[in-house]
N, C-alpha and C positions, 0 to 999 in steps of 0.2 A: 466350333465342334466340342464335344461333351460326351466321351465315350462314344463315339462313333454317332453321337446323336447331333443333330444341328440344336443351336442352342434357341433360335427361334421357335423351335417345337415344346419348348419348356414353358411350363408356366413359373417365371424365374422368382417372380415377387411371392408367389404363394411355397415355393421350396425354401425360400429364405425366412419366411414368415415367422421366427422363434416361438411365437405366441401358439403355434398350433401343432407344435412338436409333443408338449406334453399339456396335459391338463391337472393341476392342484387343487385338493381342495381340502380348506383348514377347518378342523372342529378345535374348540377349546372348553373346557370345562372348571369353572370357578373354584373347586376343592375337589379333594380326592374322591368322594362319595357323591359328588353331582353328576350330571348327567352331560353326556356331550352335546356341544350347541354348535351351530354354524358360526363359523368367524366373517362375517362379512364388513361391507366397507361402512357400515354405521358402527360395528362393533369397532371397527379400527378405528376411527374418526374421533372416539369417545375416549382413547387411551392418551396417554402422555408420549413425548417424542421419544423418550427413551423406553419405552413400553411397546411403540410402535417396531422401534428397533429389533429389538430382540423378538419379539410375536413374530414379525416375517422373517429376519434371519434364520432362527432353528427349523423351522418346516426348509427353507430353500437350502438351506445345507443338508439336511437329510436327504431332498430330491438329488442334488450334487452326488452325494456318495453312492446313491444308488444307482445314477447313471456312470459313474465313475469305477464303480465295482465291477460293472459290466464289459470292462474295457480291460487291456493288456495290464500287467502287472507293471511294466515301467512305463506305462502312459503317465502324463501329468493330472495331478488333480487339483487344477486352479480353482481359487475364487479369487475376483477382483472385487475391491470394494470402495466406491467414491464417498467421502465424508463420512468414513465410518464412524459409528459409535458417538454422533453426535447429540448430548443431552442425558446420556449415560453415566452414574454414578460408577465410582472405581469398582466396587466389588461386583457389580456384575459386569462389568468390563472383563474383570479377570476372569469370570466366568464365561463369559462370552468367547474370549479368545482361547481359553482352553479347551472349550466344545471344537475349535476347530482342529486343536492339536488332536485331541481323540478321533476326529473322525479322519486325521491323516490327510490335510488338506493344506495344500501350498498355495498360502494367501499373501494377496499384494493389496496392500490398502493406502488410501491417500485421506488425511484428515488434519485438522489443523491442532497444532501442540497434544499431538499422540504420541506417546513414546514407546507404548507396549511393554513396560519393563514392569510383568507382574510374574508372579510364582507361579502362574499356570502354564508360561512361555518357555520354552528350554533356551529359544535362541533367535533372535531376529536381526536383521539389517534396516536401519534408519537413514533416512536421507533428508538432513532440514534442509529444504528449499526456500532459496531468499531470491528475490526478485531486485534487480539495478535497473533504477530509474534511467532511460535514454541508452541501454545496452541491449542489444539483443540475447534472448536465453536467459538462465537461471543461475544462480549458483548452488551447488549442493555440498552439505556437509555431511560427511559421512559417519556412523556409529555403528559398533557391535553391541548388541546384548547377549551374553551369555549364562543367562541365569541369574549371577550375582556380580556381575562384574560390565561396566558401561565402557567403553575404548572407542575413543576417536580415531578414523581409519585416514591414513593419508592416500587421498586421490593422485594418480601418478598425469604429471602434466603431459597434455598431446602433444606428440613433436609433429610437426606438420606444417607448411607455407601458408597456410590458409587462414590459421587462427592464433591470434594473441592469447598469450596465457599468462595471468598472476597468479601466482599460486602462495598462500600463507597459511603454512600448515596442511592442514586438511580442506582450507577453504579455498576454493579454486574458479576464478572466472575467467571465462571464454567471452571474448571482446574485444573491444577497444577502451581501454582508459585511458583519460586526457587524451593528448593530441595524436592523432593518428600518425600525423607525418614528423613527428619531433625526432630529431636527428640521434641516434645512439639510443634510443630507447630499448630496454632489454625486454625479451619477449616472456621469459620467466622469473619471478622474483621469489626468494626463498622465504621461509619463516621468520618476516620481519615487519616491519610497518613499510609500506609502499615510499615514504619521506627517506628513511632510513636507508632504506636500497638506494633510492635516488642518489642521496648524497655519497652514499660507496660507491657509485657507479660513477661520478664525477658529472650528474649532473648538473645545470646551473639552476638557482632556484629562481625561477620566473616564467616567462610564457610557454617554456619548453619542456616543463615541469608537469607531469600528470594529474589529476585529482580520482581519488579512489570516493566512489559512491556508492553505498550500499543501502539497498531500500528494503524492507519488510512491512508486509500489509499485515496488521493486527487481527485477533479472532476476535469472538463475542466476549464481552459487552463492549469493545472499543470501535468494532468492524463498521459500526452506526455513525460513529463519531467522528472517526479517523479515517484519509486516503492513505497513510503511509509512513511508516520511523524510517529516520534515514540516520546514516552515518558517513560523515564528508572528514576527509584528510588531504592535504597535499598543500599545493600553491594554486589560487584561483586565477584563472585567465588576466582577470585585470584586478588591481589594489582596489579601485572603488567601483562598485555595480549600483545601476538604477533600476531598482523595481518597479515596473508597472503598478496600481493599484488593481488589485484583484481580490474575487472573494474566496481569502483563503487565507485563514488565521494560521501562525506559526508560532511555535515554541522551537526555541533553542538551549539547549545545555553546552557550554561552552570549556572544552577542557584543551583549551591553547593562549594562547595570548589574548588579551582583549579586543574587541573589535568597535568599530564606531557606526552610529546609526545618526542619519540627519533625516527626521520625521517631520510630516505636516508642513506648518509655515515655520519651522524654526530656520533661523540661521546657521547656526553653529552645531556640529557632530556632536553626538553625547557616548560617553564611554561605557562598555558594557562588559564586566569581567567575568561573572558566572553565567551569562546566557540573558535570553530576552522572553517576551510574550508580547507577539503583535495580534490585535483584532483584525477585523475586513478594514483595511485603507479605505480611505475616502480620495488620496491623491498621491502619488509617485512617491515614494521615498530612497535614501540612499544607503547602501551599505558598504561600509568598507574593511575588508578582511584585512588579518592580519599575514604575513607570509614568512612559515607556514601557518595553515589553520588547521584543526580538529576538532571537530563537536558532534552531537548527536543532535536529533530534532523531530519533530512530528510536524506534518502539512494534515490541520484538520478541515474537514468542510466547514460551511460559514457557521455553523449551530455547535461546533466540537468542542469549543475551547471552553465555553461556559460552564461547562461541570468540574472544570479543576481551578477556576477562578474563585477568590473570596469576595470579590467585588463586581459589579455590572459589568457587561463587555465595553458598554459606551465609554467609561470611564479610560479605558485604554484605546480608543479610538483614534488613531494618527499620534497616540502617546505610548511606544511601547514600554514596557514596565521591566524591570530586573525580575529572575528567577526567585532572587531574595525576597523582594517586595510581595509575590503571590504565594509561597511556600514557607518563606522565612530563613535564616541564614543558616541553622544548623542542618534542617532538612536538605538544603540544597549543598551544603559544604559534604554531608554524609555520604548522598546521591554521586558527587562528582568524585568522591575518592570511591566508590563502589564500581563506577566506571571505570577508572584508570586502572582499576586492578584486573577488571575482565581480559582475556587472553586474545579476544579475536570481536571482529565488529557485530556477528551475529548475538554473540554473548552480551555486549553491551544493547543492542537492542531487545533482548529479551528482559534484560533487568529496567530497561527503560518502558518497557510495555507492562511489566509489574507493579511499578511505580505509579502508573497512571492508574491500573486498576484500583490499586488501592486507593488513590487519593479522588476516585469519580462519586460525586455526590449529586442528590436529586436536585432537579431545577425546574422550577414552577413555568410550566407554558412549553416546556423543551420538544413535545410530541407534536404541537400545535406547529411550531414555529420550524421543526423539520418538515413537516409534512407540505408546510407553504413554501417552503425552500425548495425543495426537490422540485416543487411544480414550476417556480422560477426557472430554476437550473435547466429543468425538462424543457423548455422552450427557447432557453437562450436569453431570456431576461423579458421575450416581448409579451408575453402573458398579462392583461390587464389585471392591474393588483386588486380594484375593485372585485373582479369575477371571483377571486379565489377567499377575498374576505366574505363572499355572500355565501359560498360552497361552505365556508369556515363555520359560518354562524358565529362571527364575532365582529364587534365593531372596532371602526378604523383606530378611535382611541387605543382600546386596548391591544390591538395588533401593534401599532407602534411603539406601545411601550414594552410589549413583550419581546420584542425585535430587538430595540437598542439595548435592552438587558441581556441576550442572548447570544445575538449575532453582533451587536453593539451598531448599527444604522437602521433606518427604517426600512419596511419591505419595499420602498419605489428605491430607495437609492441602492439595495442590495440588486434589483433588477436591473437598474442602469448599471451595475458594475459587472454583473453576467454579460447585459447584451454588447458594450465595451471588450470585454475578453473575450467572447465568442467572435467578435469581428475581427480583432487583431490577430487571435491565432489562428484564423483562415488564410491570413493574406501570404501569398507568395511574394517575398520582396527581391527576390532574384529575378522576377518578370516585369515589364512596365505596369504603374498602376494606377488607373484611373479611378482617383479620388470622389469625384462626384458618384460614381456610381456605387462607391463602397458605401459614402453615406447613406445612398437611396437606400440600397439594399438591406443595410443596420435599420433601416424605419425613421431615420433623422429628417425633419421637416427642411433644412437647409444645411449646406456643407459647412456655413458658418457657425452655425450649432455643434458641428460634428469636429469641427477644428478646435471650438473653445474646448467641449469635452476630453477630445484628446491630449490636449495640453496639460490639463487638470488629471487626469488619469497617466500620464508619462511621463509629464516635463516638457514633452516635447512636440515641435508640430509635426504633422503625419509625414511632409516630405525629409527631416532630420531624422523620424525614428528608422523611417527605411533604409537611410543611410548607414544610420548605426548599427543597425541588425545586419545591415551587409558586411560593413565591418568585422561583427563577430565571427560570421560563417566565413569570412576569407581568412582573418588570423585565425581561428581556430574550427577547421572544419570538424564536423562529428563530436563536438566537444561535450561531455556528459551534461554541463549548466546550460548548453543551449534551448532556447526555445522561449524563454521569459526574461532573465535578467538582460540590463543592456550596459556595454561599459559605458562610466562614467568619467573616464579620463579625459 
């Protein structure tokens, strides 16, 4: 019932069709003495990204003002913008935001790395939002801009029984950090590192200590190369972890004690003090954390690490390099120093992102490798490589050469990695597993072939893998690192 009328008697879809509320026609003229011309889809499509934003936003703002001027004086004058001002230069951004001030609009916008600190903006509240891998929700770092001063704002911790809160200055995490069932874990921590607070509270340095994991998705031009940047601090769930081979290159900048890696067919582990770079591996590798550990890192897409390497990616396949080997000792020493001086994890990740943007270089064949790798990923590694090669109009020899230079392995090897990873990540180890059905569903011709590949990628038999995964889930339920690493102890 709506105002005495049955809803069924109304054409609700028509009533809510906002496109029928107003009709706006746009015209433009190239110069003050030129005549007005219709601004249609063809004209819009010919403009740059920044020009499109400005040319469409100005008349929409004007239309909003006309509508709001007809409302009561106390009515809000809201304009909500998503991915605002992408591709617009700084001068136009300042004018753009100044227009919203002149129109007395209440603006809320989302955008990557947009802080709105312009002379035309008298005041703005900014929330820098960061996602945590494995945790529900996001972190919000609050700031105020009052025309000439940039101020971090303390966000009060929520006082309820249903949500755990970790507070580090204005940086607040809602969710589970480390082990949900760790005895004596405080729900609110002050403006210090998590490890320092854990020691002050008398926590044991071991399995009962949480791990702080902060993740940030980079913006252009890195978003096409990188899944996320991350910060890791605390005590790992196990001193030694086995990482199954996956199509996921990795860069770690170490900020704590050295860690150990045993990769490929190596018998002995190798110490890495400043960090490491790992291209797409072909077999499982073992990672030994110090306790406690502290680092920042990058999870790359298969093709994403190559633009930051001085050598072909294949040279690092199953042979991790130190960061000094790829960037030089002075550069990594200076970067580590700046990272340690940062006040909070989100500032570290912004510094790391800036460093990566500065080091980004052009790689021959990168676009081709990215397109083919994306096609492989979209099918979970089941697409025939020959079909993709034909579509790309490139010879198999050229493709193999470019893939080894950019990804570190051939297209077929990358497809095997995707197929295996998709299969393993889909397993429910808490339930009985029919390995024959798993092998058949993944496209393996026989179970023996599947078992051989399973041992190569994980270092374990399928049955042993399920036992070890169950151990992780039993020992550390809902841990932020659960999902891929395996206990190697």
